[in-house]
Rosetta silent file (secondary structure, phi, psi, omega in degrees, C-alpha in Angstrom):
SEQUENCE: MPPSFETPAAPAPQDEVGKTDRAREKLEAPHLMTEKFDITLNINGRDYPVRVEARRTLVDAIRDDCGQTGTHIGCEHGICGACTIILDDVAVRSCLMFAVQANGRKIRTVEGLADGDALHPIQQAFIDHHGLQCGFCTPGFLMLAVNVLEREPDIGDEDLLDVLASNLCRCTGYQNIIKAVRAAPPRRCARRPREGGDVKAAT
SCORE:     score description
SCORE:     0.000 S_00000001
   1 L     0.000  125.704 -176.704  176.091   81.111   90.322 S_00000001
   2 L   -66.758  143.554  178.700  174.429   84.257   91.602 S_00000001
   3 L   -62.941  148.799  177.882  171.356   83.764   93.792 S_00000001
   4 L   -99.583  144.024 -179.761  167.993   84.361   92.137 S_00000001
   5 L  -123.215  135.733  176.192  165.466   86.666   93.647 S_00000001
   6 L   -97.125  128.632  178.089  161.686   86.682   92.963 S_00000001
   7 L   -74.793  120.926 -179.767  160.081   90.067   92.826 S_00000001
   8 L   -62.733  144.970  179.201  157.094   90.069   95.194 S_00000001
   9 L   -64.599  137.929  179.187  153.748   90.850   93.570 S_00000001
  10 L   -68.010  139.478  178.647  152.687   94.417   94.035 S_00000001
  11 L   -62.943  145.033  179.741  149.729   94.792   96.394 S_00000001
  12 L   -65.913  140.420  175.950  146.438   95.439   94.686 S_00000001
  13 L   -54.620  150.349 -175.238  145.325   99.061   94.754 S_00000001
  14 H   -59.059  -38.254 -178.423  142.870   99.800   97.530 S_00000001
  15 H   -67.510  -31.793  177.396  140.027  100.530   95.129 S_00000001
  16 H   -69.249  -38.609  176.363  140.567   97.150   93.434 S_00000001
  17 H   -59.934  -42.830  179.634  140.441   95.435   96.824 S_00000001
  18 H   -61.968  -41.259  179.421  137.154   97.228   97.490 S_00000001
  19 H   -63.112  -41.524  179.637  135.743   96.075   94.158 S_00000001
  20 H   -63.241  -43.817  179.378  136.720   92.493   94.908 S_00000001
  21 H   -62.886  -41.460 -179.752  135.099   92.626   98.329 S_00000001
  22 H   -66.725  -38.408  178.289  131.908   94.094   96.887 S_00000001
  23 H   -63.275  -40.986  179.060  131.807   91.442   94.165 S_00000001
  24 H   -64.461  -39.548  179.169  132.210   88.724   96.807 S_00000001
  25 H   -62.525  -39.499 -179.912  129.398   90.254   98.856 S_00000001
  26 H   -64.405  -37.119  179.510  127.103   90.217   95.839 S_00000001
  27 H   -69.410  -32.581 -176.998  127.824   86.517   95.289 S_00000001
  28 H   -88.522  -12.295 -169.735  127.158   85.726   98.927 S_00000001
  29 L   -97.732   -6.914 -175.727  124.099   87.999   99.345 S_00000001
  30 H   -53.826  -32.898 -178.546  121.357   86.693   96.994 S_00000001
  31 H   -62.866  -22.287 -179.754  119.763   84.786   99.861 S_00000001
  32 H   -65.279  -31.243 -179.574  119.108   88.122  101.584 S_00000001
  33 H   -75.591  -19.932  178.526  116.554   89.027   98.910 S_00000001
  34 H  -100.224   -2.185  175.796  114.622   85.800   99.524 S_00000001
  35 L   -64.521  139.704 -176.047  114.728   86.143  103.291 S_00000001
  36 E  -100.764  144.881 -177.990  111.208   86.599  104.645 S_00000001
  37 E  -127.782  143.125  174.044  110.067   89.328  106.990 S_00000001
  38 E   -89.388  118.836 -179.300  106.927   89.732  109.077 S_00000001
  39 E  -132.665  168.714  175.155  105.402   93.126  108.341 S_00000001
  40 E  -124.926  121.775  175.648  102.050   94.865  108.706 S_00000001
  41 E  -100.723  120.607  177.871  100.499   96.733  105.794 S_00000001
  42 E   -94.001  104.322 -175.217   97.840   99.221  106.838 S_00000001
  43 E  -114.524  118.377  178.978   95.526   99.434  103.828 S_00000001
  44 L    53.261   39.356  175.804   92.472  101.684  103.960 S_00000001
  45 L    85.885   -0.426 -179.683   92.561  101.654  107.755 S_00000001
  46 E  -115.426  136.740  179.293   92.853   97.895  108.139 S_00000001
  47 E   -86.278  133.884  176.548   95.995   96.054  109.232 S_00000001
  48 E  -121.352  100.651  175.265   97.196   93.111  107.149 S_00000001
  49 E   -73.912  124.632 -179.052   99.956   91.087  108.848 S_00000001
  50 E  -136.787  157.959  175.752  101.915   89.390  106.062 S_00000001
  51 E  -116.878  115.772 -172.335  105.170   87.499  105.650 S_00000001
  52 E  -132.177  154.539  172.737  107.020   88.563  102.528 S_00000001
  53 E   -72.183  153.906 -179.622  110.400   88.211  100.884 S_00000001
  54 L   -59.346  -29.344 -175.728  112.605   91.299  100.916 S_00000001
  55 L   -86.786   -3.957 -176.011  112.337   91.491   97.118 S_00000001
  56 L   -70.814  130.240 -179.293  108.527   91.401   96.979 S_00000001
  57 E   -75.540  157.783 -179.527  107.081   94.556   95.489 S_00000001
  58 H   -63.811  -40.223 -178.855  104.411   96.506   97.301 S_00000001
  59 H   -63.977  -37.446  177.690  101.900   96.073   94.476 S_00000001
  60 H   -66.756  -40.022  179.361  102.316   92.290   94.578 S_00000001
  61 H   -66.514  -41.755  179.046  101.848   92.253   98.336 S_00000001
  62 H   -60.320  -45.111 -175.540   98.756   94.469   98.133 S_00000001
  63 H   -77.984  -53.097 -169.068   97.160   92.267   95.480 S_00000001
  64 H   -88.049  -35.356 -177.922   98.311   88.753   96.296 S_00000001
  65 H   -91.591  -28.250 -177.674   98.960   88.821  100.029 S_00000001
  66 L  -109.168   -8.622  175.500   96.234   91.268  101.084 S_00000001
  67 L    74.376   14.763  179.798   93.624   90.506   98.403 S_00000001
  68 L   -96.316   85.059 -170.232   93.158   94.147   97.349 S_00000001
  69 L   -88.788    6.338  176.507   93.146   93.597   93.597 S_00000001
  70 L   -66.831  -28.752  175.984   91.787   97.011   92.596 S_00000001
  71 L   -77.052  122.290 -174.027   95.384   98.227   92.249 S_00000001
  72 L   -96.732  154.145  175.748   96.527   97.080   88.815 S_00000001
  73 L  -105.454  122.078  179.838   99.927   95.967   87.572 S_00000001
  74 L  -112.706  -99.050 -173.764  100.927   97.462   84.248 S_00000001
  75 L   -78.455  -24.938 -175.791  104.465   98.114   83.068 S_00000001
  76 L    61.864   19.689  176.858  106.205   97.242   86.375 S_00000001
  77 L  -125.119    7.899  178.917  108.759   99.948   85.584 S_00000001
  78 L    78.038   16.792 -176.413  107.003  102.978   87.121 S_00000001
  79 L   -95.994  -46.429 -168.594  106.024  104.398   83.731 S_00000001
  80 L   -81.219  -30.817  178.984  102.297  103.751   83.239 S_00000001
  81 L    84.200    4.230 -179.780  100.954  104.633   86.704 S_00000001
  82 L   -62.053  -25.661 -176.261   98.336  101.852   86.786 S_00000001
  83 L   -95.704   15.164 -176.102   99.628  100.802   90.204 S_00000001
  84 E   -61.748  131.413  173.961   99.402  104.274   91.779 S_00000001
  85 E  -130.116  176.092  173.457   98.381  104.279   95.439 S_00000001
  86 E  -111.191  119.701 -178.931   98.522  106.906   98.180 S_00000001
  87 E  -116.920  115.206 -177.672  101.208  106.233  100.776 S_00000001
  88 L    50.173   46.119  174.979  101.264  108.567  103.764 S_00000001
  89 L    71.616   18.905  176.492   99.347  111.181  101.749 S_00000001
  90 E  -130.110  130.800  177.484  101.631  111.003   98.712 S_00000001
  91 E   -71.493  127.172 -178.491  100.761  109.316   95.402 S_00000001
  92 E  -136.184  158.881  173.105  103.406  106.690   94.600 S_00000001
  93 E   -84.887  113.045 -175.534  104.007  103.877   92.097 S_00000001
  94 H   -75.885   -9.188  175.518  103.609  100.723   94.145 S_00000001
  95 H   -80.483  -13.415 -177.732  105.568   98.663   91.597 S_00000001
  96 H   -99.342    2.722 -179.933  108.700  100.656   92.447 S_00000001
  97 L  -116.870  149.401  169.666  108.590   99.979   96.193 S_00000001
  98 E   -84.718  147.609 -179.996  109.323   96.904   98.221 S_00000001
  99 H   -59.072  -36.814 -177.890  106.567   95.806  100.558 S_00000001
 100 H   -64.254  -23.102  178.656  108.943   95.975  103.519 S_00000001
 101 H   -71.993  -19.510 -178.327  109.397   99.707  102.878 S_00000001
 102 H   -99.088    7.994 -178.689  105.691  100.245  103.589 S_00000001
 103 L   -56.269  121.358  176.837  105.694   98.412  106.904 S_00000001
 104 L    77.784   -1.137 -179.283  103.477  100.298  109.355 S_00000001
 105 L   -93.881  161.851 -175.157  102.758  103.140  106.952 S_00000001
 106 E   -90.005  120.805 -178.293   99.273  104.217  105.823 S_00000001
 107 E  -112.765  135.463  173.799   98.297  102.940  102.392 S_00000001
 108 E  -122.642  131.448  178.475   95.201  103.965  100.479 S_00000001
 109 L  -120.986  176.496 -176.668   93.980  102.088   97.442 S_00000001
 110 H   -61.017  -27.866  179.405   90.997  102.465   95.147 S_00000001
 111 H   -63.854  -21.792 -177.367   88.957  100.130   97.368 S_00000001
 112 H   -91.830    3.076 -176.910   89.060  102.781  100.089 S_00000001
 113 L   -75.780  -48.086 -177.232   87.556  105.632   98.059 S_00000001
 114 L   -71.965  151.728  174.804   83.858  104.797   98.306 S_00000001
 115 E  -108.166   90.136 -173.409   81.985  105.109  101.605 S_00000001
 116 L    66.966 -123.965  178.576   79.861  101.989  101.526 S_00000001
 117 L   -86.337   -8.298 -178.514   77.540  102.322   98.528 S_00000001
 118 E   -87.414  117.855 -179.886   78.284  106.037   98.154 S_00000001
 119 L   -69.905  151.761  171.531   80.937  106.661   95.552 S_00000001
 120 L   -65.541  147.324 -179.915   83.730  109.135   96.119 S_00000001
 121 H   -52.726  -36.047 -179.346   83.105  112.376   94.175 S_00000001
 122 H   -70.884  -33.879  176.220   85.996  111.625   91.819 S_00000001
 123 H   -65.547  -44.261  179.134   84.560  108.177   91.039 S_00000001
 124 H   -64.166  -38.051  179.006   81.166  109.692   90.248 S_00000001
 125 H   -64.658  -38.120  177.465   82.790  112.341   88.076 S_00000001
 126 H   -63.992  -36.238  177.357   84.599  109.683   86.041 S_00000001
 127 H   -70.032  -48.149 -175.950   81.251  107.980   85.426 S_00000001
 128 H   -63.695  -31.941 -174.515   79.398  111.181   84.596 S_00000001
 129 L  -110.755   16.794  175.154   82.068  112.412   82.169 S_00000001
 130 L    53.130   49.144 -178.261   82.999  109.061   80.618 S_00000001
 131 L   -84.166   14.547  178.646   86.524  109.246   81.976 S_00000001
 132 L  -148.986  153.423  173.783   87.158  105.548   81.412 S_00000001
 133 L  -126.506  -84.047  179.143   86.812  102.934   78.705 S_00000001
 134 L   -69.911  -28.243  175.596   88.590   99.627   79.337 S_00000001
 135 L    87.779   -2.933 -176.061   89.155  100.717   82.936 S_00000001
 136 L   -65.957  -39.221 -178.371   92.599   99.189   83.387 S_00000001
 137 L   -84.923  -10.168 -170.072   94.304  102.509   84.070 S_00000001
 138 H   -59.390  -45.993  179.529   91.355  103.944   86.019 S_00000001
 139 H   -56.315  -40.250  178.968   92.364  102.979   89.583 S_00000001
 140 H   -65.311  -41.880  178.036   95.719  104.669   89.106 S_00000001
 141 H   -65.699  -40.121  179.763   94.132  107.822   87.697 S_00000001
 142 H   -61.080  -46.094 -178.777   91.577  107.924   90.509 S_00000001
 143 H   -67.975  -38.037  177.548   94.243  107.723   93.209 S_00000001
 144 H   -63.900  -45.170 -178.329   96.435  110.279   91.431 S_00000001
 145 H   -66.457  -43.468  178.375   93.518  112.683   91.010 S_00000001
 146 H   -58.791  -44.871 -177.501   92.312  112.280   94.588 S_00000001
 147 H   -63.869  -42.848 -178.096   95.779  112.962   95.912 S_00000001
 148 H   -69.279  -35.938  179.235   96.328  116.113   93.859 S_00000001
 149 H   -71.985  -30.798  175.529   92.891  117.519   94.777 S_00000001
 150 H   -68.947  -41.925 -175.381   93.528  116.802   98.448 S_00000001
 151 H   -81.160  -36.327 -177.057   96.911  118.476   98.384 S_00000001
 152 L  -137.803   75.140 -177.523   96.105  121.313   95.986 S_00000001
 153 L   -60.905  -22.570 -179.797   92.333  121.858   95.676 S_00000001
 154 L  -104.340   25.827 -177.567   92.928  125.096   93.756 S_00000001
 155 L   -58.806  140.424 -180.000   95.452  123.654   91.326 S_00000001
 156 L   -78.046  164.527 -176.784   95.600  125.438   87.981 S_00000001
 157 H   -59.635  -44.376 -176.669   94.814  123.842   84.636 S_00000001
 158 H   -65.651  -42.477  179.182   98.409  123.717   83.448 S_00000001
 159 H   -67.895  -36.627  178.149   99.692  122.144   86.652 S_00000001
 160 H   -63.879  -41.378  177.362   96.834  119.650   86.659 S_00000001
 161 H   -60.506  -40.827  178.582   97.715  118.597   83.115 S_00000001
 162 H   -60.776  -42.128 -179.502  101.311  118.048   84.193 S_00000001
 163 H   -66.129  -50.705 -176.297  100.176  115.792   87.040 S_00000001
 164 H   -66.419  -26.837  179.635   97.714  113.746   84.974 S_00000001
 165 L   -68.107  -12.371 -179.889  100.240  113.372   82.150 S_00000001
 166 L   -76.262  -14.594  175.207  102.359  111.217   84.459 S_00000001
 167 L  -106.738  151.108 -177.368   99.860  108.334   84.043 S_00000001
 168 L  -106.738  138.954  173.226   99.164  106.582   80.753 S_00000001
 169 L  -133.053  130.663 -177.893   95.796  105.802   79.161 S_00000001
 170 L   -99.770    1.575 -173.530   95.521  104.008   75.816 S_00000001
 171 L  -113.548  -51.301 -162.309   91.763  104.480   75.351 S_00000001
 172 L   -83.617  -19.902 -172.122   90.268  107.834   76.253 S_00000001
 173 L    75.993    7.983  172.123   92.622  110.374   74.726 S_00000001
 174 L    74.309  -24.245 -173.244   92.728  111.998   78.206 S_00000001
 175 H   -59.891  -43.885 -179.134   90.175  114.721   77.453 S_00000001
 176 H   -72.805  -27.611  174.342   87.363  113.081   79.403 S_00000001
 177 H   -65.035  -44.909  179.260   89.716  112.248   82.257 S_00000001
 178 H   -62.335  -44.308  177.976   90.636  115.913   82.508 S_00000001
 179 H   -59.483  -41.798 -178.323   86.952  116.900   82.368 S_00000001
 180 H   -64.160  -44.856 -179.142   86.136  114.414   85.114 S_00000001
 181 H   -66.033  -39.556  178.802   88.838  115.657   87.454 S_00000001
 182 H   -67.780  -29.354 -177.986   87.860  119.272   86.830 S_00000001
 183 H   -79.192  -22.764 -179.464   84.187  118.423   87.485 S_00000001
 184 L   -69.196  128.668 -179.501   84.874  116.788   90.843 S_00000001
 185 L   -65.481  113.825 -174.341   84.239  119.310   93.645 S_00000001
 186 H   -56.647  -40.042 -176.112   87.722  119.881   95.113 S_00000001
 187 H   -68.518  -32.835  178.012   86.501  120.666   98.616 S_00000001
 188 H   -76.271  -19.115  177.789   84.458  117.482   98.767 S_00000001
 189 H   -82.715  -14.764  177.403   87.495  115.545   97.597 S_00000001
 190 L   -69.768  131.072 -175.631   89.508  116.794  100.566 S_00000001
 191 E  -129.668  152.456  178.313   89.662  113.984  103.121 S_00000001
 192 E  -132.417  154.594 -175.913   90.949  113.689  106.628 S_00000001
 193 E   -66.844  141.460  167.136   91.858  110.630  108.746 S_00000001
 194 L   -87.871  169.668  171.488   89.343  108.955  110.977 S_00000001
 195 L   -65.177  138.800 -178.105   90.398  107.352  114.226 S_00000001
 196 L    93.648   -1.711  172.659   91.957  104.032  113.394 S_00000001
 197 L    97.864   -8.863  179.966   93.582  105.305  110.224 S_00000001
 198 L   -77.843  177.219 -177.889   90.599  105.305  107.861 S_00000001
 199 E  -130.164  154.412  175.507   89.555  108.381  105.936 S_00000001
 200 E  -146.274  162.021 -178.769   86.332  110.266  105.353 S_00000001
 201 E   -66.664  138.199  177.726   85.220  113.300  103.429 S_00000001
 202 L   -72.874  147.151 -179.161   85.828  116.576  105.187 S_00000001
 203 L  -108.996    0.000    0.000   82.721  118.552  106.052 S_00000001
């Protein structure tokens, strides 16, 4: 009787091996997202040492861990802009960032706009021109408007419309928001850092 031979299994293609390894890593890695990290969030010139999970969003940390509830949570998908803050002089959606990504960076929220009892020019303009109704989207619009006027005080009407259109408002129809931003004196909206990381109006 002739001997029988078993054909050895062909080795898996390298790309399949890679897929298997990546799948195994995903199964073993969920705990990494719940691992906690000690970070410091610098919000409006004040340091907030917090301990957060890797998966915690920046907006949740700002509101729940640091107590700065002026920043609102809307869609949580980066669409509505209610959670807009200024991070290192750039307006960003804080629902799309992890808190750990902002460690040690300078964060500005709506609470940092006023100087004591004196409102920021953009806040006063929103009041004077009825740029808000329910007010839920207002903090995001204020931070977006402040940032664009700081960066481009001479921005044209068409470009300004493009910027403001990135945030959503369900009440005002946008016209009064546009009027308010246009009425705010751009040069007075320009701000520069104080020592310690805070900001004040440029003179």
